C-alpha positions, 0 to 999 in steps of 0.5 A: 862961546863957539858958534857955527860949529858942532859942539864938542860932546863931553862925557861926565861920569854918573852916579847911582842915586837912591832918590831923585825929585821928579823921577820914579824909583832909583836914579842916575845923577851928575852935579849940575854945576859940571854940566853948566860950566861945560855948556858955558865953555861951548860944549855939550855934556852927556852923563855916562851912567854907572851901568857896568854889565859890559865893560868892553862895550862901555869902553868902546862907547867912549870913542863917541865923545870928545872929552871926559870929565871925572866928577867928584863923589865918594871914596875909591875902594882902598883895595884898588891901591892895595890897601884894606879900608882902615879909616872910619871916615871912608864913605860912599865906596860904590863898586859900580862907580869905581868900575865905570871910572877906571874903565872909561879913564883907561879908554880915554887915555888909550885914544888920546882924549882930553881928561879933566879929573875933579876931586875924587876924579883926581884920586881915581886918576892917581890910583889908575896910574899906580899911585895910592891915597891917604884914606883920611887926612885927619883935618877939616882944613880942606872940607868945605873950605876956600883956600889958596892954591899955587900953580907951577909956572909952565903947567897946562893948568897955569896956562889954562887959568891964565894967572900967576897969582894963587887961586882961591879954590873951594875944596871938599875932600877928606882924602889926598894923594899919597904915592904919586902915580906913574907919569903924573907930575904935581903942579899945584899945592895948597899953603899946607903942602897938600897936593891940589893939582896934577897933570899927566906928562906927555902930549895928552891933555890930562889934568887933575884938580883936588878942588871943585872949580865948578862950584865957583866957575859961574862967578869966578872967570879964572875957575871957568877958564879951566873948563874953557881950556878943556873944551878947547882941547876937546874941540881939536881933531884927534 
């Protein structure tokens, strides 16, 4: 935990929530596990709500932050990657969520901000780079399942997590990457060949993981190291 310095400020994309305990009316929300993992890494999380009335102002406001986390959630609208909705399993397609995340992702990339994209976040990253998604993988092998993921040696993710052994990862997804986005490199796969991690080529620290490291980071120091490495990058002067 860093002491004696200003803690990096990390933006976490928020979600619309129709109900919330101890809140009157509709709410905005983000998962506690993301924030707690970021705090353990020595940074201060702040949710950016999906208020998309002024996308220019939204993009400009991101410069106040030091890093961006795209959290998990529902599905990306297939029209974003040039397809019509075709899978009955599609769920949680919310235009304001897409508007928020594609806007802040573009802004973060334009200023060289570190980006950690988790689950849906990795899918948003891929689509933003011109890629596409499998609308439903047709299997429950990655739905609330722990499974091994093998990382490429020399990748940012392997360096962050500090292990040569396959990782034990918790996945909750029914979609996956289809056409890989421009500038992305696959750096991790499950035993069945499913793409589980990507990074953006170049100097900017941009990492996407298909699993949920925040789910087990409190008890698994290897998963926590991903947040530690991300916050370390966010603390660097840009």
